[in-house]
C-alpha angles and dihedrals in degrees: 000000000000090000091054092052090047093055094045096089089052091052091049091050092051092049091049091050091050092052091050091051092050091049092048091050090053091052091049091052090052105082125206088250092061092050096044108108090192093057096116090052092048090051091051091049091049090050091052091049089052093050094047093047091048091051091054097040109033092152091057104040111045126210090245092054091048090054091049093052092046089053091048092050089052098047107027122096141177120012093349091059092046091052091049093050091051091049090052096049096083090059087080087087091058088211122149090236093056091047092050091050091052092048089053091048093047094051089054096048109026093099088064092063129080125247136062112308114223119215118248114263091245090060097041120098111270113257112223113247118241119252089244092056092046090051092050091050092050091048096051092045087056089052089050092051091051091050091048092049089051090053094246097118127046122234092245091051091048091052093048094048093048089050090052091051091055099042106039126077143182122014093351092057092044091054092050093049091048091055094044092054088065093066096066110133094034096252109173097221092052093044091050090052090052092049091051087055091046094053088055092050103038096102092049092053101036101033114195092356089067092067094055115108111268116223114231108251122221113273111278117249100265130156107280120242113259117250117269112269133179113279108274126226112273108280136161113275116232122233094248092058092047091048090051090052091052090048091052090050094052092044091054091045090053095050099036104028092148090060103032110045126206090244091059092049091051092049093050091047090053090048090055088060098046105035121103118242099268095047091043091054090053091048092048090051090055092046092050089064088068088072090087088068094219125147092224091056092049090050091048091051092049090053091046091052092048090057092043094051091046090053091050092050090054092057127083118292091246090067116238135183100048105345116108108253113260134169117264114278111255132187109265118257115258107277094013115153120246129217092214117108112266128227093258090050088057089049090056091048091049091050088071091061104041128074114280090247091058099050114125091000095127120187100169142348121198140169127182115220123268107214111243094018127093090205116051121235097217122062134175126201120193117201129191111252118180091194095059123091092240095031094246141098121193128205120194124202131191123191091347093307126112107243108169143009118197144152103234126210098248094172100165095037091052089072097052127337095058104091121115122249120250106264095230091052093068104077104132114076124206094260091053090048090052092051091052091047094050090049089058094052114107118250116271095030114120108208111209108174142004141196123214134207128174107199143133121293132184112332091016093281118147116260137176115230111199120184113196132206122194140183113282115245097231096033107034093180090062126074126227130188111262098184143257135297124197117202133179110255088209104055106359096247112160104239098178134013115195098161111140115182091188088074088071094064 
């Protein structure tokens, strides 16, 4: 009996230790994912990261892989789900490198996750292309050949673009074909605009191959620059010479965009229209040097133009010494018409580039202000596109010229604010909205610039949101924010007036 009582503490200790071990095992079996109260939110965030990364890197993350990962997020649990969420976190950067790392991880682990596994597109049976698609490919390749023959596209660029036509599919291919159809006729300005877009999209279409060093091709067969001659007497410049100068400008902009900005090209093009004959001859002589297609020459021209434009700004407003005489620039009268393209004009221009089913289906129009200009230079029109991942296609314009067509990753808008406006609800164009806004400006306020946005207001009805900037009272050469006006895009009624002149003090 005494021996039993003596061993009792030892038995109790052993039972306590056993209970602790069982409890610890239960905690170990409970993964962080099971205990995470925010798990549904984390899964939604991971899904949004996947969609956004896929929109930016279609050539890296395939549609089949996206479907597999979505299924895994829905069905996985415990440690497997936690591992998948951690693997998806780096996609927040949307970079091709992060996407490639996730693709590598997924290929190594996808067999561990539930759900049907879809074969990679490379292993799937090839789906025959439709006759319509084959005809489009043949047509755009003919356009490419014509541009190459005319010396507007380099051999390396031609090879890359043809490779992209053969290897891409779906929305990405449709976007490329849409852009290539614009270069019919081998017009240099249009081809240069396409190549600017292509340089921005190369990595998306070519993947890892886009980062490989590109060998410098032999100079394209362009018209050689004429030999230097003594400066001629001032004479009128013919249209062919002026057109060649514009072509050289856009060619240099396309090749050396980091040196020669679009704003400089626009300014020089305007100068070609307004300069008198002697100044125009000097300007043409400087532009002609760009024919050698060297970065150093483009940089030298940009510096020369900076000095030239600064000298012009220092002269009288009427423009002397080479600039055709013009009356001083005055602020437009309230309600005065503008010769700039309007928002609805950009919609009509964009209709030519989107799919027929998307024409006039406007989701949003926006334009950031251009300091010193009542009407912005850069506009963006977003159309509804049922074939796009995020149900939208965006066309950007600059100075009246189409610059870029893309299908943006509108993740949040895809779940709500992404429906097109009723066509008969859009009756007030941007120029009319500007007139109404200027009429509401207090007397004595000199409005200098304005931003525009056509979006949904209360009740989902279309409204124009105009934000105005005006000359500061103490520093008239500087601009200050005056405030915002919200107008109905259907009848022009001012719904909200938040203009506060006291901000200009």
